[in-house]
C-alpha positions in Angstrom: -8.3 20.8 10.0 -4.8 21.9 9.2 -2.3 21.7 12.1 0.5 24.3 11.6 3.6 24.8 13.6 6.2 27.7 13.0 9.8 27.5 14.2 12.8 29.9 13.8 16.1 28.5 12.9 19.3 30.3 11.6 21.4 29.6 8.4 23.4 26.4 8.9 22.0 25.8 12.4 20.7 22.4 13.6 18.1 22.0 16.0 15.6 19.2 17.2 12.0 20.1 17.7 9.3 17.8 19.1 5.7 18.6 18.0 3.8 16.8 20.8 0.7 18.9 20.2 0.3 17.5 16.6 -1.9 14.5 16.9 -2.6 11.6 14.4 0.1 12.6 11.9 -0.4 11.0 8.6 1.2 13.4 6.2 2.4 17.0 5.9 4.7 19.5 4.4 7.9 21.2 5.7 8.4 24.7 4.2 11.2 27.2 4.6 10.3 30.9 4.4 13.2 32.1 2.2 12.9 34.2 -1.0 15.0 32.8 -3.7 15.0 31.8 -7.3 14.2 28.0 -6.8 10.8 28.2 -4.9 10.1 24.5 -5.2 13.2 23.6 -3.3 11.9 25.4 -0.1 9.3 22.7 0.5 9.2 19.0 1.1 6.2 16.8 1.4 6.2 13.7 3.8 4.0 10.9 5.0 4.0 8.7 8.0 3.1 5.0 8.2 2.2 3.7 11.6 2.7 0.1 12.3 -0.8 -0.7 13.8 -1.7 -4.1 14.9 -4.7 -5.6 12.8 -8.0 -6.0 14.4 -9.0 -9.7 14.1 -12.5 -10.9 15.1 -12.8 -14.7 15.8 -16.5 -15.7 15.4 -16.6 -19.2 17.2 -18.1 -21.2 20.1 -14.8 -21.3 21.8 -12.7 -23.1 19.3 -9.4 -23.4 21.2 -7.4 -24.6 18.3 -8.1 -21.5 16.2 -7.9 -19.2 19.2 -4.2 -20.5 20.0 -3.1 -20.4 16.4 -4.3 -16.8 15.9 -3.0 -15.5 19.3 0.6 -16.5 18.4 0.7 -13.7 15.7 2.3 -10.7 17.2 0.8 -8.4 14.6 -2.8 -8.7 15.5 -5.3 -7.9 18.2 -7.5 -10.8 18.7 -11.2 -10.3 19.6 -13.8 -13.0 20.1 -17.6 -13.2 19.6 -20.2 -16.0 19.5 -22.0 -17.0 16.3 -25.1 -15.0 17.2 -23.3 -11.8 16.1 -25.5 -9.8 13.7 -23.4 -7.1 12.2 -19.8 -7.5 11.2 -18.1 -4.2 11.0 -15.0 -2.4 12.4 -12.3 -5.2 12.0 -9.6 -5.9 9.5 -10.3 -9.7 9.4 -13.2 -11.9 10.3 -12.3 -15.5 11.3 -15.6 -17.5 11.0 -15.6 -21.0 12.6 -18.1 -23.5 11.2 -21.5 -22.2 11.2 -25.0 -22.8 9.6 -25.6 -19.1 9.6 -24.9 -17.1 6.3 -22.9 -14.0 7.2 -22.7 -10.7 5.4 -19.4 -9.0 5.1 -18.9 -5.7 3.4 -15.6 -4.7 4.9 -12.2 -6.2 5.9 -11.2 -9.7 4.9 -12.5 -13.3 5.6 -11.1 -16.5 6.8 -13.9 -19.0 6.8 -14.2 -22.6 7.9 -17.2 -24.3 6.5 -19.3 -21.3 6.7 -21.4 -19.3 4.0 -20.7 -15.8 3.3 -23.1 -14.0 1.2 -21.8 -12.6 -2.2 -18.2 -14.1 -1.8 -18.4 -17.8 -2.6 -20.9 -20.6 -2.8 -20.8 -24.3 -1.9 -21.2 -26.9 -4.6 -21.1 -30.5 -3.3 -21.3 -31.7 0.2 -19.7 -34.4 2.4 -17.0 -35.3 -0.1 -14.2 -37.5 0.8 -10.6 -37.9 -0.6 -6.9 -37.1 -0.3 -6.0 -33.3 -0.1 -4.1 -32.1 -3.3 -2.3 -28.8 -2.2 -2.3 -26.5 -5.1 -1.1 -23.2 -3.7 2.5 -22.3 -2.6 1.7 -19.3 -0.8 -0.8 -21.0 1.6 0.8 -24.4 1.8 4.5 -23.6 1.7 6.4 -25.6 4.3 3.4 -27.8 5.1 3.9 -31.6 5.0 0.2 -32.3 4.3 0.2 -35.4 6.6 -3.2 -34.8 8.0 -6.6 -36.5 7.5 -9.8 -34.8 6.4 -13.0 -36.9 7.1 -15.2 -34.9 4.9 -15.6 -31.6 3.2 -17.8 -29.5 1.1 -16.6 -28.2 -2.3 -17.1 -24.8 -3.8 -18.7 -23.6 -7.1 -16.0 -22.4 -9.5 -15.6 -18.6 -10.0 -13.2 -16.1 -11.9 -12.8 -14.4 -8.5 -10.9 -17.2 -6.7 -8.2 -19.8 -7.2 -8.5 -23.4 -6.3 -5.9 -23.9 -3.6 -6.8 -27.3 -2.2 -8.6 -30.0 -3.8 -10.3 -33.5 -3.6 -9.7 -34.8 -7.1 -11.1 -31.8 -9.2 -13.3 -30.5 -6.6 -12.0 -27.3 -4.8 -12.2 -27.5 -1.0 -9.9 -24.6 -0.2 -10.1 -21.3 -2.1 -8.7 -17.8 -2.1 -9.6 -14.7 -3.8 -11.1 -11.3 -3.9 -14.7 -10.4 -4.6 -16.5 -7.0 -4.0 -13.0 -5.7 -2.9 -13.0 -8.2 0.0 -10.2 -10.7 0.2 -11.0 -14.1 1.4 -9.8 -17.6 2.2 -12.6 -20.3 2.5 -12.1 -23.9 3.6 -15.0 -26.3 3.1 -14.5 -28.6 5.9 -15.3 -28.3 9.7 -12.3 -28.0 11.9 -13.4 -30.9 13.9 -13.7 -33.3 10.9 -9.9 -33.2 10.5 -6.7 -33.8 12.6 -5.2 -30.7 10.9 -5.3 -28.5 14.1 -3.2 -30.8 16.1 -0.4 -31.0 13.6 2.6 -28.7 13.2 1.2 -27.7 9.8 -1.8 -25.8 11.3 -0.3 -22.7 12.9 2.0 -22.4 9.8 -1.2 -22.5 7.5 -2.8 -19.8 9.7 0.3 -17.7 9.6 0.5 -17.9 5.8 -3.3 -17.1 5.7 -2.9 -14.0 7.9 -0.1 -12.8 5.7 -2.1 -13.0 2.7 -5.3 -11.5 4.1 -3.8 -8.8 6.0 -0.9 -7.9 3.7 -0.1 -4.3 3.1 -0.2 -2.5 -0.4 2.1 -3.6 -3.1 4.6 -0.9 -2.9 7.9 -0.5 -1.2 7.9 3.1 0.3 5.6 5.7 1.5 8.1 8.5 0.4 9.0 8.5 -3.3 10.5 10.8 -6.0 9.3 12.3 -9.2 9.5 9.6 -12.1 9.2 6.8 -9.7 6.4 4.4 -9.8 3.7 3.4 -7.3 3.0 -0.4 -7.9 -0.4 -0.9 -6.2 -2.7 -3.7 -7.0 -6.0 -3.2 -8.9 -7.7 -3.3 -5.5 -6.5 0.2 -4.6 -7.6 3.6 -6.1 -4.8 6.1 -6.3 -5.7 9.7 -6.1 -2.9 12.3 -7.2 -2.4 15.6 -5.7 -4.2 17.2 -8.7 -7.2 15.1 -8.2 -6.9 12.4 -10.9 -7.8 8.8 -10.0 -6.2 5.6 -11.3 -5.7 2.0 -10.3 -2.7 -0.2 -10.7 0.8 1.0 -11.6 1.0 4.8 -11.3 3.9 7.0 -12.7 4.8 10.0 -10.4 4.7 13.3 -12.2 3.6 15.6 -9.4 4.9 16.8 -6.0 2.6 16.4 -3.1 0.5 13.7 -1.4 -0.9 10.7 -3.1 -3.9 8.9 -1.4 -4.3 5.3 -1.8 -7.7 3.9 -0.8 -9.4 0.6 -0.6 -12.6 -0.6 0.8 -11.1 -0.8 4.4 -8.1 1.5 4.5 -6.6 4.8 3.5 -2.8 5.4 3.1 -0.7 8.4 2.0 2.6 8.5 -0.3 4.5 11.7 -0.5 6.4 12.7 -3.7 9.2 15.1 -4.1 11.7 16.4 -6.6 15.0 14.7 -6.5 17.2 17.6 -5.4 20.4 15.8 -6.4 19.5 16.3 -10.1 19.9 20.0 -9.7 23.7 19.9 -9.0 24.3 19.6 -12.8 21.7 21.9 -14.1 19.1 24.4 -12.9 15.6 23.4 -13.2 12.2 24.7 -12.3 8.7 23.1 -11.7 5.5 24.1 -13.4 2.4 22.4 -12.1 4.5 19.6 -10.8 6.5 18.7 -14.0 10.1 19.5 -14.3 11.4 21.7 -17.0 14.9 22.6 -18.0 15.9 26.3 -17.8 19.6 26.1 -18.6 19.0 28.8 -21.3 19.3 31.3 -18.4 23.0 30.5 -18.3 23.4 30.6 -22.1 21.8 34.0 -22.2 24.3 35.4 -19.5 27.2 33.9 -21.4 26.1 35.3 -24.8 25.8 38.8 -23.2 29.4 38.7 -22.3 30.5 38.0 -26.0 28.2 40.8 -27.1 29.9 43.4 -24.7 33.4 42.1 -25.8 32.4 42.4 -29.5 31.1 45.9 -28.9 34.2 47.0 -27.4 36.3 45.5 -30.2 34.3 47.5 -32.7 34.8 50.7 -30.8 38.6 50.1 -30.8 38.6 49.6 -34.6 36.5 52.6 -35.2 38.8 54.7 -33.1 41.8 53.5 -34.9 40.3 54.2 -38.3 39.2 57.6 -37.2 42.8 58.5 -36.0 44.3 57.1 -39.1 42.1 59.2 -41.4 43.1 62.3 -39.6 
């Protein structure tokens, strides 16, 4: 339901208004009730991004290493559950500690330690040994890699994920997106490695959270006509007129753009760059800017016509007087 607040303000007056009664403000429009020639300049759209903490569910039988590494992140709210949980919903990220149970996740993101998740990835070979080869700068940046993995399972190759960590050619750490769900999966049990007791572990967890919980790939929630929204293919963009697209989106309309994925909805406001109108008058037609400087041309031409007409009258009067 629309929430509307009307205020009164005089010309060139500045006032501060606080709208406490407006709840859950995500986007809106400010409109000035003035009757003038440039109507579109009387309204501006805006959107608000609230920095909410992400909800993370740790599914584990009291794994103190994972809990401590996660709780250090100030951008999340950590919740815990045992491995008997049946339905996974309502969280931004599920961290699944080693389990024989096959989990079904259809929302949020997944960080899995030696646990199967339906329709995301599948194990290939089991109980492999070897030396970890780190193959992803995003996850392993600043890691020294001086930890031992006793054994690990590997994953079946897929176009949906990247091989981030390997035993020889077998992928034991992967990251990717499948069914609109972002995931990182490790093929080894956290108790089959000394990784958690090294300084590398909290750094790896922090990199994983950044990847799995990162916001959309654009810089601002308030843009101008002719700007671009650079969102990933994961997000569907709906324009103010109702068109839908994915990926890079050129802004040709004023109003509120909706960006939606499987787990979140965000809004971007698009407005005219008013500074452009200091040089020439313009108007908007269905959200598209059009030049109307011809109005000024017509005004200028009319002056010359009046002057020409006056000259003709003078000449005609002179000729008339001469003939007499």
